[in-house]
C-alpha positions as CSV (number, residue, x, y, z in Angstrom):
1,M,104.0,127.4,105.4
2,K,107.3,125.6,104.8
3,A,108.5,122.2,106.0
4,I,112.0,122.0,107.5
5,N,114.5,119.2,108.0
6,N,113.2,115.7,107.2
7,Y,109.5,116.7,107.3
8,V,106.9,116.7,104.5
9,V,103.6,118.6,104.6
10,V,100.9,116.8,102.6
11,Q,97.2,117.2,102.0
12,N,95.2,114.0,101.8
13,F,92.9,113.2,98.9
14,K,89.4,112.5,100.0
15,K,88.7,108.8,100.1
16,E,86.0,107.4,97.8
17,T,84.6,104.2,99.1
18,K,84.3,101.6,96.4
19,H,81.6,99.1,96.6
20,H,81.0,96.0,94.5
21,S,77.3,94.9,94.7
22,G,76.9,96.7,98.0
23,L,80.0,95.1,99.7
24,I,83.3,96.7,100.5
25,L,86.1,94.7,98.8
26,T,88.5,93.3,101.4
27,E,91.8,93.9,99.5
28,E,91.0,97.6,98.9
29,L,89.9,98.0,102.5
30,D,93.2,96.6,103.8
31,Y,95.2,98.8,101.5
32,D,93.2,102.0,102.4
33,N,93.7,101.4,106.1
34,T,97.5,101.0,105.6
35,F,98.5,103.6,103.1
36,I,97.1,107.1,102.4
37,R,97.3,108.9,99.1
38,A,98.2,112.6,99.3
39,K,99.6,115.6,97.5
40,V,102.9,117.1,98.7
41,I,102.5,120.7,99.8
42,S,106.0,121.4,101.1
43,V,109.2,119.4,101.6
44,G,112.0,120.1,104.1
45,N,115.5,121.1,103.1
46,M,116.9,117.6,104.0
47,V,114.3,115.6,101.9
48,E,115.5,114.1,98.6
49,G,113.3,112.6,95.9
50,L,110.1,114.5,96.7
51,N,108.9,117.7,95.1
52,K,106.0,120.0,95.7
53,E,102.8,118.8,93.9
54,D,104.0,115.1,93.8
55,V,101.3,112.5,94.6
56,I,102.5,110.1,97.2
57,H,101.3,107.2,99.3
58,Y,102.4,107.1,103.0
59,N,102.0,105.1,106.1
60,G,98.5,105.9,107.5
61,N,99.7,105.7,111.1
62,A,102.4,108.4,110.6
63,G,102.4,112.0,111.4
64,H,100.2,114.6,112.9
65,N,97.3,116.8,111.6
66,L,97.9,120.5,111.2
67,P,95.0,122.9,110.6
68,W,96.2,125.9,108.6
69,E,94.2,128.7,107.1
70,G,91.0,126.7,106.9
71,N,92.6,123.6,105.4
72,L,93.7,120.4,107.2
73,Y,97.3,119.2,106.4
74,R,99.3,116.3,107.7
75,V,103.0,116.6,108.7
76,I,105.0,113.3,108.2
77,K,108.6,112.3,108.0
78,N,110.2,111.5,104.6
79,L,110.8,107.9,105.9
80,D,107.0,107.4,106.0
81,V,106.6,107.8,102.2
82,V,106.3,104.5,100.5
83,L,105.9,105.5,96.8
84,V,105.6,108.4,94.5
85,E,103.2,108.2,91.6
């Protein structure tokens, strides 16, 4: 599978819910709902600054799910990426 143009294929990391004394911390909850951490699987030919295997954070409302060979990937546009670790 290969992304084209301005698209990026990512695989989300599984979320680990962090609790403090049995309560979910509000700051973390807000961040987790806004941005998603993922590993880059493929980048399109027009994408700059991202490489395969990069770990990124992207807008959680962006993109579409893509089931492929038993795995679930997400296809997003490069503009939805907010940071690279």
